[in-house]
C-alpha positions as CSV (number, residue, x, y, z in Angstrom):
1,X,0.6,-0.5,-0.2
2,X,2.6,2.2,0.5
3,X,4.2,2.0,-2.7
4,X,1.3,2.7,-4.3
5,X,0.7,6.0,-2.4
6,X,4.6,6.9,-3.1
7,X,3.9,5.9,-6.9
8,X,1.1,8.3,-6.7
9,X,2.6,11.4,-5.0
10,X,5.9,11.0,-7.3
11,X,3.2,10.5,-10.5
12,X,2.1,13.8,-8.7
13,X,5.3,15.4,-8.8
14,X,5.8,14.5,-12.3
15,X,2.5,15.5,-13.5
16,X,1.7,18.8,-12.2
17,X,-0.8,19.3,-14.3
18,X,-2.7,16.6,-12.8
19,X,-2.8,17.8,-9.3
20,X,-4.5,18.9,-6.1
21,X,-7.2,21.3,-8.6
22,X,-6.5,24.9,-7.2
23,X,-10.1,26.1,-5.1
24,X,-10.5,30.1,-5.5
25,X,-12.7,32.3,-3.7
26,X,-14.3,35.7,-4.9
27,X,-15.5,37.5,-3.0
28,X,-18.3,40.8,-3.4
29,X,-18.1,40.8,-7.3
30,X,-20.5,42.3,-8.9
31,X,-21.9,39.5,-11.5
32,X,-23.2,40.7,-15.3
33,X,-25.1,38.4,-16.2
34,X,-25.2,38.6,-20.2
35,X,-28.3,36.2,-20.8
36,X,-30.5,39.1,-18.7
37,X,-28.0,42.3,-18.6
38,X,-28.6,42.5,-15.1
39,X,-25.9,43.3,-13.1
40,X,-25.8,40.7,-9.7
41,X,-24.4,42.4,-7.0
42,X,-21.9,42.1,-4.5
43,X,-21.8,37.7,-5.6
44,X,-19.4,35.4,-3.8
45,X,-18.0,32.7,-6.3
46,X,-16.8,29.3,-5.7
47,X,-14.9,27.7,-7.7
48,X,-12.9,24.0,-7.3
49,X,-11.3,22.1,-10.3
50,X,-12.4,23.6,-13.7
51,X,-15.4,23.9,-12.4
52,X,-18.4,27.3,-11.1
53,X,-19.0,25.4,-8.0
54,X,-21.3,27.9,-6.2
55,X,-23.1,31.4,-6.7
56,X,-24.5,33.0,-4.3
57,X,-25.2,36.9,-1.8
58,X,-24.1,35.3,0.8
59,X,-21.0,35.1,2.5
60,X,-18.4,31.2,1.3
61,X,-16.2,30.3,4.2
62,X,-13.0,29.2,1.8
63,X,-11.1,25.8,2.4
64,X,-7.5,25.6,3.4
65,X,-5.5,26.4,0.9
66,X,-8.7,28.1,-1.1
67,X,-7.4,31.2,-3.2
68,X,-9.6,34.6,-2.5
69,X,-10.0,37.1,-4.5
70,X,-11.5,40.9,-3.4
71,X,-14.4,41.9,-5.7
72,X,-15.0,45.0,-4.2
73,X,-16.2,47.2,-6.8
74,X,-14.9,45.4,-9.2
75,X,-17.0,43.9,-12.4
76,X,-17.2,39.9,-13.8
77,X,-18.0,38.5,-16.7
78,X,-17.9,35.5,-19.1
79,X,-14.5,34.3,-20.7
80,X,-15.1,36.2,-24.3
81,X,-14.9,33.9,-27.4
82,X,-13.4,34.9,-31.1
83,X,-15.7,32.5,-32.7
84,X,-13.8,32.5,-35.7
85,X,-9.8,32.8,-36.4
86,X,-7.4,31.0,-38.4
87,X,-4.1,29.3,-36.5
88,X,-2.5,28.7,-40.1
89,X,-2.1,32.4,-40.8
90,X,-0.2,34.9,-38.5
91,X,-1.9,38.2,-40.1
92,X,1.3,38.9,-41.5
93,X,1.5,40.8,-44.9
94,X,2.6,37.1,-46.0
95,X,0.7,35.0,-44.9
96,X,-1.6,34.6,-47.5
97,X,0.6,34.5,-51.6
98,X,-3.0,33.4,-52.8
99,X,-4.0,37.5,-52.1
100,X,-0.7,39.0,-53.0
101,X,2.3,37.2,-53.9
102,X,5.4,38.1,-52.0
103,X,7.3,34.7,-51.9
104,X,10.3,36.7,-53.8
105,X,10.8,38.4,-50.7
106,X,9.0,35.6,-47.6
107,X,9.6,32.2,-49.1
108,X,5.9,30.0,-48.1
109,X,6.9,27.3,-46.9
110,X,9.6,30.0,-43.9
111,X,6.0,31.9,-43.1
112,X,4.2,28.3,-42.3
113,X,6.5,27.9,-39.6
114,X,6.2,30.9,-38.6
115,X,2.5,30.3,-38.5
116,X,3.6,26.9,-35.9
117,X,6.4,28.7,-34.0
118,X,3.9,31.9,-32.9
119,X,0.9,29.6,-31.7
120,X,1.8,29.7,-27.7
121,X,2.8,33.5,-27.9
122,X,-0.5,34.0,-29.3
123,X,-2.8,32.0,-27.2
124,X,-0.7,33.9,-24.4
125,X,-2.1,37.4,-25.7
126,X,-5.5,35.9,-26.6
127,X,-5.8,35.1,-22.5
128,X,-4.0,38.9,-21.9
129,X,-7.0,40.1,-23.5
130,X,-9.9,38.1,-21.7
131,X,-10.5,35.8,-24.8
132,X,-10.8,32.5,-23.0
133,X,-12.3,30.5,-26.5
134,X,-11.5,30.7,-30.0
135,X,-13.1,28.4,-32.9
136,X,-10.6,27.4,-35.7
137,X,-12.8,27.4,-39.0
138,X,-10.6,26.3,-41.3
139,X,-7.0,25.2,-42.1
140,X,-4.4,22.5,-42.5
141,X,-5.0,18.4,-40.7
142,X,-2.2,20.1,-37.8
143,X,-5.0,22.1,-37.0
144,X,-6.0,19.1,-34.6
145,X,-2.6,19.0,-33.2
146,X,-2.3,22.4,-31.9
147,X,-6.0,21.6,-30.1
148,X,-4.5,17.9,-29.3
149,X,-1.2,18.2,-28.4
150,X,-0.1,22.1,-28.1
151,X,-2.5,23.4,-26.4
152,X,-2.5,20.6,-23.9
153,X,1.2,21.6,-23.4
154,X,0.9,25.3,-22.9
155,X,-1.2,27.5,-21.0
156,X,-4.5,28.7,-23.9
157,X,-7.6,29.8,-24.0
158,X,-9.8,26.2,-25.3
159,X,-9.1,25.5,-29.1
160,X,-12.0,24.4,-31.1
161,X,-10.9,22.9,-34.4
162,X,-11.9,21.7,-38.2
163,X,-9.6,21.1,-40.8
164,X,-9.2,22.2,-44.4
165,X,-12.0,24.0,-46.0
166,X,-14.3,22.3,-48.8
167,X,-14.4,24.5,-51.5
168,X,-15.3,24.7,-55.5
169,X,-12.3,26.6,-55.9
170,X,-9.0,26.1,-54.9
171,X,-5.6,29.3,-54.7
172,X,-3.6,27.5,-56.4
173,X,-0.9,28.8,-53.7
174,X,-2.3,26.4,-51.3
175,X,-2.6,23.1,-53.8
176,X,1.2,21.5,-53.3
177,X,1.5,22.3,-49.9
178,X,2.1,19.0,-48.1
179,X,-0.9,20.1,-45.8
180,X,-3.4,22.0,-47.6
181,X,-5.5,24.6,-45.7
182,X,-8.3,24.0,-48.6
183,X,-9.7,21.2,-50.4
184,X,-10.9,21.5,-54.3
185,X,-13.9,19.9,-54.2
186,X,-16.7,19.1,-57.3
187,X,-18.5,16.1,-56.9
188,X,-19.8,14.4,-53.6
189,X,-17.8,11.8,-53.4
190,X,-14.9,14.0,-53.0
191,X,-16.9,14.9,-50.3
192,X,-17.5,12.3,-48.8
193,X,-13.5,11.4,-49.2
194,X,-13.0,14.1,-47.4
195,X,-15.2,14.4,-45.1
196,X,-14.2,10.7,-43.8
197,X,-11.0,11.2,-44.3
198,X,-11.3,14.7,-41.1
199,X,-13.8,12.5,-38.9
200,X,-11.3,10.0,-37.3
201,X,-9.2,13.3,-35.9
202,X,-12.8,14.8,-34.1
203,X,-13.2,17.8,-35.8
204,X,-15.2,20.6,-34.1
205,X,-17.6,21.5,-37.0
206,X,-17.0,21.5,-40.7
207,X,-16.6,24.2,-43.4
208,X,-17.0,24.9,-46.3
209,X,-16.2,27.7,-48.3
210,X,-18.6,28.5,-50.6
211,X,-16.7,30.8,-53.6
212,X,-19.6,31.7,-55.9
213,X,-18.1,33.3,-59.8
214,X,-19.9,33.3,-62.8
215,X,-18.0,30.7,-63.3
216,X,-19.4,29.0,-60.6
217,X,-22.3,30.1,-59.7
218,X,-23.7,29.1,-56.1
219,X,-26.7,27.2,-57.5
220,X,-23.7,24.4,-59.5
221,X,-22.1,23.7,-56.1
222,X,-25.4,23.8,-54.1
223,X,-26.2,19.7,-54.1
224,X,-21.9,19.1,-53.1
225,X,-22.7,21.9,-50.4
226,X,-26.4,20.2,-49.4
227,X,-24.3,16.9,-49.5
228,X,-21.9,17.7,-47.0
229,X,-24.7,19.0,-44.6
230,X,-26.0,16.5,-44.2
231,X,-22.7,14.1,-43.5
232,X,-22.3,16.9,-41.3
233,X,-26.0,16.7,-39.7
234,X,-25.2,13.1,-39.4
235,X,-22.2,12.7,-37.2
236,X,-24.0,15.6,-35.1
237,X,-21.9,18.3,-36.0
238,X,-22.5,21.8,-36.6
239,X,-21.6,23.4,-40.2
240,X,-20.0,27.1,-40.5
241,X,-20.1,28.1,-44.2
242,X,-18.5,31.2,-45.7
243,X,-20.7,33.1,-47.7
244,X,-20.3,36.5,-48.5
245,X,-23.3,37.0,-51.5
246,X,-26.9,37.4,-50.7
247,X,-28.0,34.7,-52.7
248,X,-25.0,32.4,-52.0
249,X,-25.8,32.8,-48.2
250,X,-29.8,32.1,-48.5
251,X,-28.7,29.3,-50.2
252,X,-26.6,28.0,-47.5
253,X,-28.9,28.1,-45.1
254,X,-31.6,26.8,-47.2
255,X,-28.1,23.7,-47.7
256,X,-27.9,22.9,-44.0
257,X,-25.8,25.8,-42.8
258,X,-25.7,26.4,-38.5
259,X,-23.6,29.3,-39.2
260,X,-22.6,31.5,-41.3
261,X,-19.2,33.1,-40.3
262,X,-19.2,36.5,-42.6
263,X,-21.6,38.9,-43.6
264,X,-23.3,39.4,-46.4
265,X,-21.6,42.6,-48.7
266,X,-23.1,42.9,-52.1
267,X,-26.3,44.0,-50.7
268,X,-29.0,44.8,-47.6
269,X,-30.4,41.4,-47.1
270,X,-34.4,41.4,-47.1
271,X,-37.0,39.9,-44.6
272,X,-36.9,36.5,-46.2
273,X,-33.1,36.4,-45.4
274,X,-34.6,37.4,-41.9
275,X,-36.7,35.0,-41.9
276,X,-34.3,31.6,-43.3
277,X,-32.1,32.9,-40.0
278,X,-34.8,32.6,-37.2
279,X,-36.2,29.2,-39.0
280,X,-33.1,27.6,-38.9
281,X,-31.6,28.8,-36.1
282,X,-28.8,30.1,-37.8
283,X,-25.9,32.3,-35.7
284,X,-24.0,35.2,-37.9
285,X,-20.8,36.3,-37.7
286,X,-20.1,40.0,-38.6
287,X,-16.6,39.8,-39.0
288,X,-16.7,43.4,-39.8
289,X,-13.2,44.8,-40.2
290,X,-10.7,42.0,-42.0
291,X,-11.8,42.8,-45.2
292,X,-10.2,46.4,-45.0
293,X,-7.6,45.4,-43.1
294,X,-5.8,43.6,-46.8
295,X,-6.2,47.1,-48.4
296,X,-4.7,48.7,-45.5
297,X,-1.7,46.5,-45.3
298,X,-0.8,46.7,-48.4
299,X,-1.4,50.4,-48.9
300,X,1.0,50.2,-45.3
301,X,-1.1,52.3,-43.2
302,X,-2.7,49.8,-40.7
303,X,-4.3,52.0,-37.8
304,X,-1.9,51.9,-35.5
305,X,-4.8,51.0,-32.7
306,X,-3.2,50.7,-29.5
307,X,-4.6,47.1,-29.3
308,X,-2.4,46.2,-32.2
309,X,1.2,48.3,-30.4
310,X,0.5,46.4,-27.5
311,X,-0.6,43.2,-27.8
312,X,0.5,42.3,-31.1
313,X,3.1,40.0,-31.9
314,X,5.8,42.5,-32.9
315,X,7.4,41.0,-35.9
316,X,3.2,40.5,-37.3
317,X,2.7,43.9,-36.9
318,X,5.7,44.9,-38.7
319,X,5.6,43.0,-41.5
320,X,2.2,45.9,-42.4
321,X,4.4,48.4,-43.1
322,X,6.9,46.4,-45.2
323,X,5.5,47.4,-48.4
324,X,7.4,50.7,-48.3
325,X,10.5,49.2,-48.6
326,X,9.0,47.2,-51.7
327,X,9.8,49.5,-54.8
328,X,8.1,49.8,-58.0
329,X,9.8,47.4,-59.8
330,X,9.5,44.8,-57.3
331,X,5.9,45.3,-56.4
332,X,3.1,42.9,-57.4
333,X,0.7,44.4,-60.7
334,X,-2.5,44.1,-58.4
335,X,-0.4,46.3,-55.2
336,X,1.3,48.7,-57.7
337,X,-2.8,49.8,-59.1
338,X,-4.0,49.5,-55.1
339,X,-1.5,52.0,-55.0
340,X,-2.3,54.6,-57.7
341,X,-6.0,54.1,-56.9
342,X,-5.7,54.6,-53.0
343,X,-9.4,57.1,-53.1
344,X,-11.7,54.4,-55.4
345,X,-10.7,51.8,-52.8
346,X,-11.2,53.7,-49.7
347,X,-14.5,54.7,-51.5
348,X,-15.3,51.3,-52.4
349,X,-14.6,50.0,-49.0
350,X,-16.8,52.5,-47.4
351,X,-19.9,51.9,-49.1
352,X,-19.1,47.8,-48.6
353,X,-18.8,49.4,-44.7
354,X,-22.1,50.5,-44.6
355,X,-23.7,47.5,-46.1
356,X,-22.2,45.7,-43.8
357,X,-23.4,47.6,-40.5
358,X,-26.6,48.3,-41.9
359,X,-26.9,44.1,-42.3
360,X,-26.0,43.6,-38.8
361,X,-27.8,46.2,-37.0
362,X,-31.2,44.3,-38.3
363,X,-30.5,41.0,-37.9
364,X,-29.4,42.1,-34.3
365,X,-32.7,44.3,-34.2
366,X,-34.9,41.3,-35.5
367,X,-33.5,38.4,-33.0
368,X,-30.8,36.9,-34.4
369,X,-27.6,35.6,-33.2
370,X,-25.0,37.8,-34.1
371,X,-21.4,36.3,-32.5
372,X,-18.2,37.9,-32.7
373,X,-15.3,37.0,-35.0
374,X,-12.6,38.5,-36.7
375,X,-11.3,36.0,-39.2
376,X,-8.3,37.2,-36.9
377,X,-4.6,35.5,-39.2
378,X,-5.5,37.0,-42.2
379,X,-3.3,40.0,-43.5
380,X,-3.4,42.5,-41.1
381,X,-5.9,41.0,-38.8
382,X,-3.6,40.1,-35.9
383,X,-4.5,37.3,-33.7
384,X,-5.6,38.6,-29.5
385,X,-5.3,42.2,-31.0
386,X,-7.5,42.4,-33.2
387,X,-10.7,41.5,-31.0
388,X,-11.7,44.8,-29.7
389,X,-11.4,46.2,-32.8
390,X,-14.1,44.1,-34.2
391,X,-15.9,44.9,-31.3
392,X,-15.4,48.4,-31.9
393,X,-16.9,48.1,-35.4
394,X,-20.0,46.3,-33.7
395,X,-20.6,49.8,-32.0
396,X,-20.3,51.4,-35.3
397,X,-23.6,49.7,-36.8
398,X,-26.0,50.9,-34.1
399,X,-26.2,47.9,-31.5
400,X,-25.8,48.4,-27.7
401,X,-23.3,47.7,-25.5
402,X,-25.5,44.8,-24.1
403,X,-25.9,42.9,-26.9
404,X,-22.3,43.0,-28.0
405,X,-21.0,41.4,-25.1
406,X,-23.8,38.7,-25.4
407,X,-21.9,38.3,-28.9
408,X,-18.6,37.8,-27.7
409,X,-19.6,35.3,-24.2
410,X,-23.4,33.3,-25.2
411,X,-24.4,34.1,-28.3
412,X,-21.0,32.3,-29.6
413,X,-21.5,30.0,-27.4
414,X,-25.0,28.8,-28.2
415,X,-24.3,29.3,-31.9
416,X,-21.2,26.5,-32.1
417,X,-23.5,24.0,-29.3
418,X,-21.2,25.5,-26.5
419,X,-23.5,27.2,-23.8
420,X,-23.9,24.1,-21.6
421,X,-20.1,24.6,-20.6
422,X,-19.1,28.5,-21.5
423,X,-20.3,31.7,-22.5
424,X,-22.3,32.5,-18.8
425,X,-21.7,32.6,-14.7
426,X,-23.2,30.0,-13.3
427,X,-22.6,26.5,-11.6
428,X,-21.6,23.7,-13.0
429,X,-20.3,25.8,-16.0
430,X,-16.1,25.8,-16.4
431,X,-14.9,28.7,-15.0
432,X,-13.6,30.5,-17.9
433,X,-13.8,34.5,-16.1
434,X,-12.7,37.8,-17.0
435,X,-13.0,40.4,-13.4
436,X,-12.7,44.3,-14.9
437,X,-12.7,47.3,-12.9
438,X,-15.1,48.5,-14.7
439,X,-18.6,47.8,-15.8
440,X,-18.3,47.3,-19.3
441,X,-22.3,47.6,-20.1
442,X,-21.5,51.6,-19.3
443,X,-18.6,51.5,-21.6
444,X,-17.0,48.6,-24.2
445,X,-13.9,50.4,-23.7
446,X,-14.3,49.3,-19.9
447,X,-13.8,45.5,-21.2
448,X,-9.8,47.0,-21.0
449,X,-9.6,47.3,-17.6
450,X,-8.5,43.6,-17.4
451,X,-7.8,42.5,-13.4
452,X,-7.4,38.8,-14.0
453,X,-8.2,35.7,-15.7
454,X,-9.8,32.8,-14.6
455,X,-9.5,30.4,-17.3
456,X,-11.4,26.6,-16.4
457,X,-10.2,27.1,-12.7
458,X,-7.1,28.6,-13.0
459,X,-5.4,32.2,-12.8
460,X,-3.7,33.4,-15.0
461,X,-1.9,36.4,-14.1
462,X,-2.5,38.7,-16.6
463,X,0.6,41.0,-15.2
464,X,2.8,38.9,-16.2
465,X,1.3,36.5,-18.7
466,X,3.2,38.0,-21.4
467,X,6.5,38.1,-21.0
468,X,8.8,38.8,-24.6
469,X,11.7,38.7,-25.4
470,X,14.8,41.2,-25.6
471,X,14.2,41.3,-29.6
472,X,9.9,42.1,-29.6
473,X,10.7,44.5,-26.9
474,X,12.7,46.6,-28.9
475,X,10.5,45.2,-32.3
476,X,7.6,47.0,-30.8
477,X,9.4,50.2,-28.9
478,X,10.0,50.5,-33.1
479,X,6.3,49.5,-34.4
480,X,4.9,52.6,-31.7
481,X,8.1,54.9,-33.8
482,X,6.8,54.5,-36.7
483,X,3.7,55.0,-35.5
484,X,4.0,58.1,-33.1
485,X,2.7,56.5,-30.7
486,X,4.4,57.9,-27.7
487,X,2.5,56.5,-25.2
488,X,3.1,52.8,-26.5
489,X,7.2,54.1,-27.5
490,X,7.8,54.8,-23.9
491,X,5.6,52.1,-22.2
492,X,8.7,49.6,-24.2
493,X,11.2,52.2,-22.1
494,X,12.1,51.8,-18.1
495,X,11.7,54.7,-15.8
496,X,15.5,55.2,-15.3
497,X,16.6,54.7,-19.5
498,X,19.6,56.1,-20.4
499,X,20.9,57.2,-23.8
500,X,23.9,57.5,-25.5
501,X,25.8,58.3,-27.8
502,X,29.3,56.4,-28.5
503,X,31.2,55.5,-26.7
504,X,29.8,57.1,-23.1
505,X,28.5,60.4,-24.3
506,X,24.4,60.5,-22.4
507,X,21.6,62.3,-24.4
508,X,19.0,61.5,-22.0
509,X,18.2,60.9,-18.7
510,X,14.9,59.2,-17.4
511,X,12.0,58.7,-18.9
512,X,10.5,62.3,-18.5
513,X,13.0,63.9,-19.9
514,X,12.5,61.0,-23.0
515,X,9.4,61.8,-23.4
516,X,9.3,65.3,-24.0
517,X,11.8,64.9,-26.5
518,X,9.6,62.6,-28.5
519,X,6.7,63.6,-28.2
520,X,7.8,67.2,-30.0
521,X,9.3,65.1,-32.6
522,X,6.5,62.3,-33.1
523,X,4.1,65.8,-33.2
524,X,6.5,68.0,-36.1
525,X,7.7,65.1,-38.1
526,X,4.8,63.1,-40.1
527,X,6.9,61.6,-42.2
528,X,9.1,58.9,-39.5
529,X,10.1,55.7,-40.7
530,X,12.9,53.1,-38.5
531,X,13.2,50.2,-41.2
532,X,15.1,47.4,-40.0
533,X,18.8,47.2,-42.1
534,X,20.0,43.6,-40.0
535,X,19.5,42.6,-36.7
536,X,22.0,40.9,-33.6
537,X,20.8,39.2,-30.5
538,X,23.2,38.5,-27.7
539,X,21.7,38.0,-24.8
540,X,19.6,40.9,-23.1
541,X,21.2,42.7,-25.9
542,X,19.9,43.5,-29.2
543,X,21.7,45.6,-32.1
544,X,19.2,46.9,-34.9
545,X,21.2,48.4,-38.4
546,X,18.5,51.1,-38.9
547,X,17.7,53.1,-41.8
548,X,15.2,56.6,-40.6
549,X,13.9,58.8,-42.4
550,X,12.7,61.9,-40.9
551,X,11.0,64.4,-42.6
552,X,12.8,64.8,-46.2
553,X,16.2,63.4,-44.4
554,X,16.9,59.7,-44.0
555,X,20.1,58.2,-42.0
556,X,21.6,55.2,-41.4
557,X,22.5,54.4,-37.0
558,X,23.4,51.3,-35.2
559,X,21.4,50.9,-31.8
560,X,22.4,48.7,-29.4
561,X,19.9,48.6,-27.0
562,X,19.8,46.4,-23.0
563,X,16.6,45.1,-21.8
564,X,15.9,44.1,-18.8
565,X,12.9,42.9,-16.7
566,X,11.2,43.5,-20.1
567,X,11.9,46.9,-20.5
568,X,14.4,49.1,-22.3
569,X,16.7,49.9,-19.7
570,X,20.1,51.7,-22.1
571,X,20.7,52.2,-25.2
572,X,23.8,53.6,-27.4
573,X,23.8,55.4,-30.7
574,X,26.7,54.5,-33.4
575,X,25.9,57.2,-36.2
């Protein structure tokens, strides 16, 4: 018997993930009930293992070794859900060679490996922003490795995935890959073969890329879509469908779609469409920002949103201005045409936005289940940091804060058939929770006031969750410099920062003096851009050869950065 006990203890020590579960009590917290829209004040929540075990207005006596969180004057919401992402895409300029072919600058094989490498980093960024569940709605078979292995061996949100997209059209850039994210399906037999190949991997849902063109009208491929829907429902799975034209979206719903993963963008919706969604209990994911982000990235003019500058993977975000380095001789024809017709593009983009906003508002007013999804991974739509931007776009459509919060929690859970596990705060559900300093029902920007995130009954520690490498810290600094955002720029520096001209001539001493100097420069010089020509990383030191545009002048400089505790503590310039 003693031997068995010793073996069990050793097994627990070696495998800490299965050790005795953490017990948490959150006291005097204001619970936002996303289903009723009401605030339950001064509630006490008990968590044991992964689940919420008790919610009461009465004080809960903590057991021994219980972590007690003081929730006084704070608010708690369910962990948020991004119901549309793609792990095989990074969000960088090079991640969709079918949209813009820059393989001569970044080989697509390298981009694929980069996408795999940064998945654990993306996990942490999602959790840091209160996103505790993500749905990858289409990618290669390696998606299942991310769900079944990578997420199990790293701190991560709940990961739900499917495999390759069923599609009547396959971009050439994907056709010769070993692990294909989009499969061309032109017959029912081909659809059955792919479905049966995917089924042993236990997909969480199925995805159709329902592309309709003059050569491939939606009516022509409807029988195949209907066949895939039948296979999907026979196996008790949900069917998600990409359909951006009203006619195609109607056919998708008639064929059996459970979830439409994009807005209708070609025209305003009609009552027939609304009734179809109601009758078939279809969820609508608007993905408002993704299309426009392509254009902004192609023009080298990202929004420089504060979330991107603070929380996007710095290497990915850096790439969105890389087009500024590409000469007219090397730039693809389509990108050159966009540069030459920027005004026309912006007008078309604004018209498309207007249609999407009006459609979203009408669907919301008619009680359609709307879920928040970013389509993160596509060019310019960065994992995790794009989420608040999607919410801000939803707000522009005119729907209420409560409806947006519902879309980001319980509606998304319902759409994917997970509302018995996640999406609201109730006894028995997973303890996926976000503690906020301020009330998001009053202002959605209060979703940024995160004090703590609890994922599956574990406190993740948001202040220490993202530990960026010295290279990432320096790149985030460069991104903020190019954006001329003084707050994001200074956030990368320590309080006692010292700037030197080589070898030891001090030019700036202290953060406040540095802020004053650079703030004035950012306001005075609109044409700033720093391009990194070469970079060497040596421990906590990063050596950059920088080519800097300052108004109409250009200069070359070597910068030696020293990083301590994820902040730049010293910079030495060689000019």
